Residue frames relative to the residue before (quaternion, step in Angstrom):
aa qw qx qy qz dx dy dz
M 1.0000 0.0000 0.0000 0.0000 0.00 0.00 0.00
P 0.4927 -0.6741 0.4490 0.3182 3.69 -0.80 0.93
V 0.5797 -0.6373 0.3894 0.3257 3.54 -1.04 0.83
F 0.6394 0.5587 -0.3678 0.3791 3.61 1.04 -0.56
L 0.4600 0.6426 -0.4755 0.3865 3.59 1.23 0.19
M 0.5286 0.5932 -0.4141 0.4441 3.56 1.25 -0.35
D 0.4794 -0.6663 0.4819 0.3065 3.58 -0.89 0.90
L 0.5259 -0.6488 0.4515 0.3142 3.53 -1.06 0.81
G 0.7124 0.3845 -0.2730 0.5197 3.60 1.16 -0.30
C 0.2274 0.8287 -0.4839 0.1654 3.57 1.09 0.68
A 0.6683 -0.4767 0.3805 0.4259 3.55 -1.31 0.26
M 0.4691 -0.7377 0.4284 0.2284 3.56 -0.97 0.85
R 0.1939 0.7279 -0.6239 0.2082 3.57 0.65 1.10
E 0.6560 -0.5307 0.3412 0.4142 3.57 -1.13 0.49
S 0.6630 0.4954 -0.3171 0.4631 3.60 0.93 -0.79
D 0.6426 0.5165 -0.3196 0.4670 3.55 1.08 -0.74
K 0.6123 0.5490 -0.3531 0.4462 3.55 1.03 -0.71
M 0.6436 0.5165 -0.3114 0.4712 3.56 1.03 -0.82
A 0.6560 0.5178 -0.3042 0.4572 3.56 1.01 -0.86
C 0.6457 0.5197 -0.3040 0.4696 3.55 0.98 -0.90
S 0.6503 0.5136 -0.3105 0.4657 3.54 0.95 -0.89
A 0.6489 0.5081 -0.3146 0.4709 3.60 0.99 -0.80
A 0.6393 0.5299 -0.3250 0.4527 3.60 1.02 -0.79
K 0.6542 0.4947 -0.3095 0.4811 3.53 0.96 -0.86
G 0.6282 0.5419 -0.3312 0.4495 3.57 1.04 -0.75
L 0.6634 0.5009 -0.3045 0.4650 3.56 1.00 -0.78
V 0.5905 0.5482 -0.3545 0.4744 3.56 1.12 -0.70
R 0.6600 0.5027 -0.2951 0.4739 3.57 0.93 -0.95
W 0.6228 0.5612 -0.3231 0.4390 3.58 1.02 -0.86
V 0.6594 0.4824 -0.3025 0.4909 3.59 1.03 -0.77
I 0.7005 0.4994 -0.2758 0.4287 3.57 0.76 -1.07
Q 0.6667 0.5415 -0.3081 0.4090 3.58 1.00 -0.80
S 0.7198 0.3601 -0.2382 0.5436 3.57 1.22 -0.26
D 0.4447 -0.7065 0.4809 0.2681 3.58 -0.66 1.10
R 0.6902 0.4917 -0.3100 0.4311 3.56 0.79 -0.96
R 0.6611 0.4875 -0.3217 0.4709 3.62 0.99 -0.71
L 0.6529 0.5349 -0.3148 0.4342 3.56 0.99 -0.86
V 0.7143 0.4416 -0.2700 0.4710 3.58 0.73 -1.02
T 0.6346 0.5427 -0.3367 0.4351 3.58 1.11 -0.62
I 0.6929 0.4595 -0.2995 0.4679 3.57 0.81 -0.88
R 0.6366 0.5358 -0.3277 0.4474 3.59 1.13 -0.65
C 0.5388 0.6138 -0.4044 0.4117 3.60 1.21 -0.38
F 0.6287 0.5558 -0.3291 0.4330 3.60 1.14 -0.56
K 0.4896 0.6315 -0.4451 0.4043 3.58 1.27 0.01
H 0.7723 0.3828 -0.1634 0.4800 3.58 1.09 -0.76
A 0.7905 0.1119 -0.0719 0.5978 3.59 1.19 -0.35
Q 0.4923 -0.6952 0.4448 0.2766 3.56 -0.92 0.97
F 0.7812 0.2261 -0.1080 0.5718 3.57 1.07 -0.79
Q 0.0066 -0.8050 0.5917 -0.0427 3.58 -0.92 0.95
G 0.1340 -0.7413 0.6504 0.0976 3.50 -1.19 0.73
A 0.7099 -0.4456 0.3107 0.4482 3.56 -1.23 0.21
S 0.6635 0.4971 -0.3150 0.4619 3.60 0.94 -0.77
D 0.6181 0.5420 -0.3418 0.4554 3.60 1.07 -0.66
V 0.6619 0.4962 -0.2947 0.4783 3.53 0.96 -0.96
A 0.6436 0.5285 -0.3228 0.4497 3.58 0.94 -0.91
Q 0.6682 0.5012 -0.3051 0.4574 3.58 0.91 -0.86
T 0.6876 0.4962 -0.2839 0.4478 3.57 0.94 -0.86
T 0.7961 0.3487 -0.1466 0.4724 3.57 0.94 -0.98
G 0.4497 -0.6970 0.4508 0.3296 3.54 1.21 -0.29
R 0.4863 0.6375 -0.4408 0.4034 3.59 1.27 0.35
S 0.5949 -0.5391 0.4372 0.4054 3.52 -1.30 0.18
V 0.6181 -0.5462 0.4134 0.3856 3.55 -1.25 0.48
Q 0.6284 0.5385 -0.3342 0.4511 3.59 1.05 -0.75
N 0.6381 0.5187 -0.3248 0.4672 3.57 1.01 -0.82
A 0.6754 0.4805 -0.2938 0.4761 3.60 0.90 -0.88
S 0.6402 0.5261 -0.3311 0.4514 3.61 0.99 -0.76
T 0.6295 0.5289 -0.3285 0.4648 3.59 1.03 -0.78
A 0.6538 0.5181 -0.3100 0.4562 3.55 0.96 -0.93
L 0.6686 0.4991 -0.3092 0.4564 3.59 0.86 -0.90
S 0.6294 0.5242 -0.3289 0.4700 3.57 1.03 -0.75
E 0.6495 0.5033 -0.3242 0.4687 3.62 0.93 -0.81
L 0.6623 0.5050 -0.2991 0.4657 3.58 0.95 -0.83
E 0.6303 0.5417 -0.3228 0.4529 3.54 1.06 -0.77
K 0.6462 0.5307 -0.3192 0.4459 3.58 0.97 -0.82
K 0.6985 0.4262 -0.2596 0.5129 3.57 1.17 -0.62
M 0.4630 -0.7010 0.4282 0.3328 3.63 1.31 0.20
I 0.3754 0.7096 -0.4963 0.3305 3.57 1.10 0.75
V 0.7633 0.1125 -0.0776 0.6315 3.58 1.16 -0.69
E 0.1455 -0.7693 0.6140 0.1003 3.53 -1.30 0.34
Q 0.5108 -0.6412 0.4812 0.3105 3.57 -1.17 0.62
L 0.4853 -0.6469 0.5012 0.3080 3.52 -1.11 0.68
E 0.7765 0.1264 -0.0707 0.6132 3.58 1.11 -0.70
P 0.2540 -0.8131 0.5048 0.1396 3.56 0.15 1.29
G 0.7737 0.3346 -0.2584 0.4718 3.57 -0.97 0.88
R 0.5211 0.6245 -0.4328 0.3888 3.57 1.17 -0.25
R 0.3419 -0.7811 0.4921 0.1754 3.62 -0.92 0.95
T 0.7841 0.2113 -0.1227 0.5705 3.63 1.07 -0.51
W 0.8413 0.1678 -0.1492 0.4918 3.53 -1.36 0.50
K 0.1660 0.8145 -0.5333 0.1570 3.53 0.90 0.98
K 0.1674 -0.7658 0.6160 0.0777 3.52 -1.07 0.83
Y 0.1372 -0.8028 0.5787 0.0415 3.55 -1.01 0.86
R 0.0947 -0.7501 0.6487 0.0869 3.48 -1.38 0.36
L 0.5674 -0.5790 0.4455 0.3799 3.56 -1.20 0.46
T 0.4091 -0.6416 0.5857 0.2793 3.53 -1.18 0.64
A 0.6826 -0.4387 0.3513 0.4671 3.58 -1.26 0.10
S 0.6429 0.5131 -0.3086 0.4778 3.56 1.04 -0.83
G 0.6481 0.5318 -0.3181 0.4427 3.58 1.01 -0.79
K 0.6155 0.5481 -0.3366 0.4555 3.56 1.06 -0.73
L 0.6600 0.4938 -0.2928 0.4846 3.53 0.99 -0.92
L 0.6471 0.5259 -0.3218 0.4485 3.56 0.95 -0.85
L 0.6231 0.5459 -0.3336 0.4500 3.58 1.02 -0.82
E 0.6252 0.5258 -0.3342 0.4700 3.58 1.04 -0.76
Y 0.6624 0.5042 -0.3022 0.4645 3.60 0.94 -0.87
V 0.6344 0.5273 -0.3237 0.4633 3.57 1.04 -0.81
E 0.6641 0.4948 -0.3092 0.4676 3.60 0.91 -0.88
R 0.6355 0.5268 -0.3277 0.4596 3.54 1.02 -0.79
E 0.6612 0.5024 -0.3022 0.4680 3.57 0.98 -0.83
L 0.6440 0.5125 -0.3160 0.4719 3.60 1.01 -0.78
S 0.6377 0.5198 -0.3307 0.4623 3.60 1.01 -0.82
T 0.6374 0.5266 -0.3270 0.4577 3.58 0.95 -0.87
G 0.6831 0.4857 -0.2910 0.4612 3.52 0.87 -0.94
M 0.6291 0.5493 -0.3415 0.4311 3.56 1.04 -0.75
F 0.6951 0.4582 -0.2803 0.4778 3.58 0.92 -0.86
E 0.5932 0.5327 -0.3813 0.4680 3.57 1.11 -0.47
R 0.6592 0.4800 -0.3102 0.4887 3.58 1.02 -0.78
L 0.5970 0.5547 -0.3638 0.4511 3.58 1.09 -0.62
A 0.6544 0.4963 -0.3062 0.4813 3.58 0.98 -0.87
D 0.6282 0.5368 -0.3350 0.4528 3.57 1.02 -0.77
E 0.6856 0.4801 -0.2859 0.4666 3.53 0.94 -0.94
F 0.6340 0.5267 -0.3286 0.4612 3.57 1.03 -0.72
S 0.5729 0.6016 -0.3704 0.4155 3.56 1.18 -0.56
F 0.7332 0.3736 -0.2071 0.5292 3.55 1.22 -0.57
R 0.5856 0.5207 -0.3883 0.4849 3.58 1.23 0.36
Y 0.2135 -0.7869 0.5722 0.0886 3.51 -1.10 0.76
V 0.7018 -0.4562 0.3351 0.4325 3.56 -1.29 0.41
R 0.6412 0.5516 -0.3356 0.4146 3.58 0.96 -0.84
D 0.6373 0.5413 -0.3289 0.4388 3.59 1.20 -0.44
A 0.7496 0.4106 -0.1791 0.4873 3.57 1.22 -0.52
F 0.7045 0.4469 -0.3230 0.4468 3.62 0.72 -0.92
R 0.7497 0.3059 -0.3330 0.4833 3.46 -1.21 0.98
L 0.4533 0.6541 -0.4775 0.3724 3.60 1.23 0.22
I 0.7739 0.2121 -0.1107 0.5864 3.56 1.17 -0.69
V 0.7819 0.2410 -0.1221 0.5619 3.59 0.75 -1.05
T 0.2117 -0.8112 0.5340 0.1096 3.57 -0.30 1.24
K 0.8047 0.0885 -0.0412 0.5856 3.60 1.02 -0.71
P 0.3812 -0.7283 0.5135 0.2461 3.62 -0.78 0.93
I 0.5063 -0.6289 0.4952 0.3209 3.54 -1.23 0.54
I 0.1364 -0.8121 0.5668 0.0253 3.59 -0.70 1.12
V 0.0190 0.7786 -0.6258 0.0427 3.56 -0.94 0.96
T 0.3105 -0.7279 0.5773 0.2009 3.54 -1.34 0.20
K 0.6978 -0.5125 0.3041 0.3975 3.53 -1.23 0.44
G 0.6964 0.5121 -0.2875 0.4125 3.61 1.02 -0.64
M 0.5257 0.6729 -0.4015 0.3312 3.60 1.20 -0.11
G 0.4215 -0.6958 0.5199 0.2606 3.54 -1.21 0.54
L 0.7160 -0.4641 0.3080 0.4209 3.54 -1.30 0.27
R 0.6502 0.5299 -0.3382 0.4268 3.62 0.84 -0.90
E 0.6733 0.5035 -0.3034 0.4484 3.59 0.88 -0.95
V 0.6364 0.5251 -0.3291 0.4592 3.61 1.00 -0.81
V 0.6803 0.4919 -0.2893 0.4599 3.54 0.84 -1.04
E 0.6651 0.5083 -0.3186 0.4447 3.60 0.90 -0.82
R 0.6266 0.5215 -0.3428 0.4669 3.58 1.05 -0.66
V 0.6572 0.5027 -0.3092 0.4689 3.57 0.96 -0.83
L 0.6635 0.5179 -0.2976 0.4505 3.59 1.00 -0.84
E 0.5555 0.6126 -0.3977 0.3975 3.60 1.18 -0.45
D 0.7755 0.1625 -0.0910 0.6033 3.60 1.16 -0.60
P 0.2112 -0.8267 0.5086 0.1153 3.64 0.00 1.25
R 0.5454 0.6268 -0.4101 0.3761 3.60 1.22 -0.10
T 0.7423 0.3157 -0.2148 0.5507 3.59 1.25 -0.22
R 0.2376 -0.7790 0.5676 0.1205 3.57 -1.17 0.57
S 0.6987 0.4497 -0.2503 0.4969 3.57 1.24 0.17
A 0.1773 -0.7470 0.6295 0.1195 3.57 -1.24 0.51
Y 0.2491 -0.7845 0.5565 0.1132 3.56 -1.05 0.85
V 0.3009 -0.7506 0.5668 0.1574 3.50 -0.92 1.03
V 0.0493 -0.8101 0.5841 -0.0095 3.55 -0.73 1.07
D 0.4477 -0.6591 0.5285 0.2930 3.54 -1.32 0.38
S 0.7695 -0.3757 0.2459 0.4542 3.56 -1.29 -0.17
K 0.7053 0.4223 -0.2600 0.5066 3.59 1.24 -0.38
H 0.5411 -0.6626 0.3631 0.3691 3.53 1.34 0.41
R 0.4324 0.6750 -0.4801 0.3563 3.56 1.17 0.50
V 0.5093 -0.6574 0.4692 0.2972 3.58 -1.05 0.81
V 0.0417 -0.8020 0.5958 0.0087 3.57 -0.81 1.03
G 0.8090 -0.0331 0.0248 0.5864 3.56 1.25 -0.24
M 0.2216 -0.7646 0.5948 0.1116 3.52 -1.35 0.15
I 0.1167 -0.7601 0.6344 0.0780 3.56 -1.08 0.71
A 0.1567 -0.7987 0.5780 0.0586 3.55 -0.53 1.21
L 0.7422 -0.4037 0.2803 0.4556 3.55 -1.32 0.14
R 0.6272 0.5558 -0.3524 0.4166 3.59 0.94 -0.82
E 0.6714 0.4956 -0.3081 0.4567 3.60 0.88 -0.87
M 0.6432 0.5245 -0.3263 0.4525 3.57 1.01 -0.74
L 0.6646 0.4956 -0.3015 0.4710 3.54 0.99 -0.90
E 0.6357 0.5213 -0.3366 0.4591 3.60 0.99 -0.75
A 0.6557 0.5024 -0.3249 0.4606 3.60 1.00 -0.76
I 0.6463 0.5039 -0.3178 0.4768 3.57 1.05 -0.76
E 0.6325 0.5254 -0.3297 0.4639 3.59 0.99 -0.82
G 0.6544 0.5161 -0.3145 0.4545 3.57 0.98 -0.80
S 0.6586 0.4999 -0.3063 0.4717 3.53 1.07 -0.77
L 0.6806 0.4943 -0.2949 0.4533 3.61 0.92 -0.87
S 0.5538 0.6308 -0.3918 0.3766 3.56 1.19 -0.51
L 0.5303 0.6302 -0.4087 0.3931 3.59 1.20 -0.34
F 0.7524 0.4116 -0.1895 0.4781 3.54 1.10 -0.70
E 0.4174 0.7093 -0.4724 0.3155 3.57 1.26 0.14
K 0.3312 -0.7540 0.5425 0.1656 3.54 -0.97 0.92
V 0.4907 0.6135 -0.4644 0.4089 3.58 0.77 1.05
R 0.5753 -0.5817 0.4424 0.3673 3.50 -1.25 0.40
P 0.5953 -0.5918 0.3910 0.3776 3.64 -0.98 0.75
Q 0.6825 0.5107 -0.3113 0.4200 3.59 0.92 -0.81
A 0.5901 0.5830 -0.3633 0.4241 3.57 1.27 -0.32
R 0.5962 0.5648 -0.3731 0.4316 3.59 1.21 -0.37
S 0.3816 -0.7375 0.5132 0.2170 3.56 -0.85 0.93
K 0.7492 0.3174 -0.1983 0.5464 3.59 1.22 -0.43
P 0.5386 -0.5959 0.4573 0.3817 3.61 -1.08 0.48
R 0.5744 -0.5947 0.4318 0.3605 3.53 -1.15 0.61
R 0.3798 -0.6981 0.5553 0.2451 3.56 -1.04 0.84
K 0.6546 -0.5109 0.3752 0.4119 3.56 -1.31 0.29
P 0.3434 -0.7433 0.5329 0.2135 3.60 -0.79 0.98
I 0.7146 -0.3474 0.3461 0.4988 3.55 -1.35 -0.15
P 0.5027 -0.1286 -0.8540 0.0376 1.76 -2.04 1.47
F 0.4293 -0.6935 0.5356 0.2189 3.52 -1.01 1.02
S 0.2041 -0.7707 0.5957 0.0970 3.54 -1.01 0.87
V 0.4120 -0.7036 0.5210 0.2526 3.63 -0.64 1.15
E 0.6684 0.5271 -0.3132 0.4212 3.57 0.83 -0.94
A 0.6679 0.5126 -0.3000 0.4484 3.59 1.06 -0.77
H 0.7647 0.3754 -0.1965 0.4855 3.59 1.07 -0.68
M 0.5649 0.5946 -0.4160 0.3926 3.66 1.11 -0.25
F 0.1654 -0.7522 0.6241 0.1317 3.54 -1.32 0.34
K 0.5481 -0.5975 0.4635 0.3574 3.56 -1.23 0.40
P 0.2309 -0.8195 0.5078 0.1315 3.62 -0.42 1.15
V 0.4734 -0.5776 0.5684 0.3452 3.46 -1.41 0.26
T 0.1884 -0.8106 0.5505 0.0669 3.55 -0.89 0.96
V 0.1772 -0.7425 0.6303 0.1413 3.54 -1.33 0.25
T 0.3219 -0.7074 0.5876 0.2250 3.52 -1.37 0.26
E 0.6934 -0.4671 0.3399 0.4307 3.56 -1.27 0.23
D 0.7404 0.4479 -0.2294 0.4456 3.57 1.06 -0.76
D 0.4449 0.6590 -0.4686 0.3849 3.57 1.29 0.24
R 0.4909 -0.6356 0.4943 0.3326 3.56 -1.09 0.66
L 0.5745 -0.6258 0.4157 0.3249 3.54 -1.05 0.78
I 0.6457 0.5247 -0.3292 0.4465 3.56 1.02 -0.75
D 0.6231 0.5231 -0.3283 0.4799 3.59 1.16 -0.63
A 0.6354 0.5211 -0.3228 0.4695 3.58 1.05 -0.80
L 0.6327 0.5221 -0.3277 0.4688 3.56 1.03 -0.76
G 0.6320 0.5306 -0.3283 0.4596 3.57 1.03 -0.76
R 0.6506 0.5050 -0.3149 0.4718 3.59 1.00 -0.76
M 0.6016 0.5524 -0.3546 0.4552 3.61 1.02 -0.77
I 0.7066 0.4571 -0.2730 0.4661 3.55 0.80 -1.04
E 0.6811 0.5028 -0.3126 0.4307 3.61 0.82 -0.93
H 0.7865 0.3121 -0.1595 0.5085 3.60 0.89 -0.88
R 0.4035 -0.7494 0.4503 0.2698 3.61 1.28 0.20
Q 0.4213 0.6489 -0.4952 0.3953 3.50 0.92 1.07
E 0.2847 -0.7755 0.5389 0.1647 3.60 -0.58 1.12
D 0.7586 0.2110 -0.1455 0.5991 3.61 1.21 -0.33
L 0.1402 -0.7907 0.5923 0.0648 3.56 -1.11 0.74
P 0.3990 -0.6955 0.5296 0.2768 3.59 -0.88 0.85
V 0.2762 -0.7362 0.5997 0.1486 3.56 -1.04 0.88
V 0.0468 -0.8216 0.5669 -0.0364 3.56 -0.64 1.15
D 0.4586 -0.6438 0.5207 0.3226 3.59 -1.28 0.32
E 0.7627 -0.3860 0.2435 0.4582 3.57 -1.26 -0.14
N 0.6903 0.4582 -0.2680 0.4916 3.62 1.27 -0.34
G 0.5748 -0.6170 0.3701 0.3898 3.55 1.28 0.11
V 0.4435 0.6887 -0.4497 0.3561 3.57 1.32 0.23
L 0.4691 -0.6935 0.4787 0.2642 3.54 -0.92 0.93
I 0.0280 -0.8142 0.5799 -0.0057 3.58 -0.76 1.02
G 0.8151 -0.0935 0.0651 0.5680 3.58 1.21 -0.15
E 0.3721 -0.6867 0.5749 0.2437 3.51 -1.41 -0.15
L 0.2208 -0.7138 0.6435 0.1664 3.58 -1.04 0.80
N 0.1785 -0.8104 0.5557 0.0509 3.51 -0.30 1.33
G 0.5780 -0.6086 0.4161 0.3498 3.59 -1.00 0.80
F 0.6398 0.5263 -0.3324 0.4508 3.58 1.08 -0.69
E 0.5913 0.5637 -0.3777 0.4358 3.61 1.14 -0.44
I 0.6321 0.4998 -0.3241 0.4956 3.56 1.10 -0.66
L 0.6232 0.5321 -0.3295 0.4689 3.57 1.03 -0.80
L 0.6560 0.5254 -0.3112 0.4435 3.58 0.94 -0.89
L 0.6834 0.4756 -0.2811 0.4773 3.56 0.88 -0.96
G 0.6625 0.5135 -0.2993 0.4558 3.54 0.99 -0.88
S 0.6275 0.5365 -0.3270 0.4599 3.58 1.06 -0.76
E 0.6462 0.5078 -0.3257 0.4674 3.61 0.96 -0.82
V 0.6542 0.5082 -0.3262 0.4553 3.59 0.93 -0.84
M 0.6833 0.4923 -0.2908 0.4541 3.60 0.89 -0.92
R 0.6279 0.5239 -0.3485 0.4581 3.59 0.99 -0.70
R 0.6567 0.5063 -0.3093 0.4656 3.56 0.96 -0.88
Q 0.6715 0.4951 -0.3034 0.4603 3.57 0.94 -0.81
E 0.6226 0.5253 -0.3354 0.4732 3.60 1.06 -0.70
R 0.6400 0.5008 -0.3327 0.4785 3.61 1.02 -0.72
D 0.6143 0.5400 -0.3505 0.4563 3.60 1.05 -0.70
I 0.6622 0.5042 -0.3093 0.4600 3.56 0.95 -0.92
E 0.6611 0.5119 -0.3129 0.4507 3.61 0.92 -0.91
S 0.7280 0.4252 -0.2458 0.4784 3.58 1.02 -0.76
G 0.5174 -0.6799 0.3881 0.3456 3.56 1.35 0.02
L 0.4217 0.7134 -0.4663 0.3095 3.60 1.22 0.35
């Protein structure tokens, strides 16, 4: 039985270490050759493959595909359906080959996200914000709940409102969570349950106070790296970040979906590169 059947996360006995090392080596052996890589990946979409099938799927020559299948067969990764047949050979993955394909896909995914991080290192907030949200929602401390909610509903692409002072500097932020909590507190007035049955104290009902519900947000500038902005989102649990200039004046919003959009484009391009063997 080929050594790569040993799980890559196997117990760390000396013999297991050798098996794991051999498995990783075989994964590298597949990935380092375009013809072997694209050929084994063809088995993701069809159980049985011949050289002509691989050639048609990948755009390679039949000879190139035949060579790859022969190499994989020698490593017991694929096997012929009719051993000894000289023409129109059909192959399928062995049990070991199926496991190896999983490891190859795992390795490619790891590499893809490493490249994604590398590419994000050279992207800046200015490259992403305004891709979806062109203008942030602006409110002031004196506004009521209904007015804040209506302003947010005017643009369903954003879920946050930013509190600014007379000089348009950010002094606070109200995210969707705060708006929902304020609404829940207001609706609690009409609940038909006894006060002692509530596990939480009643929140302040309408009139809603912007100042009471806003929080001090983490901000970014146009010149911040996108990967750093993503880190701040995760650390501070903010799905949206106000973008400010050097004086703290609000100039935009970095929406979490804008990072998803840019990240999705990068990942699609990298997946196409992998499929084409680049």
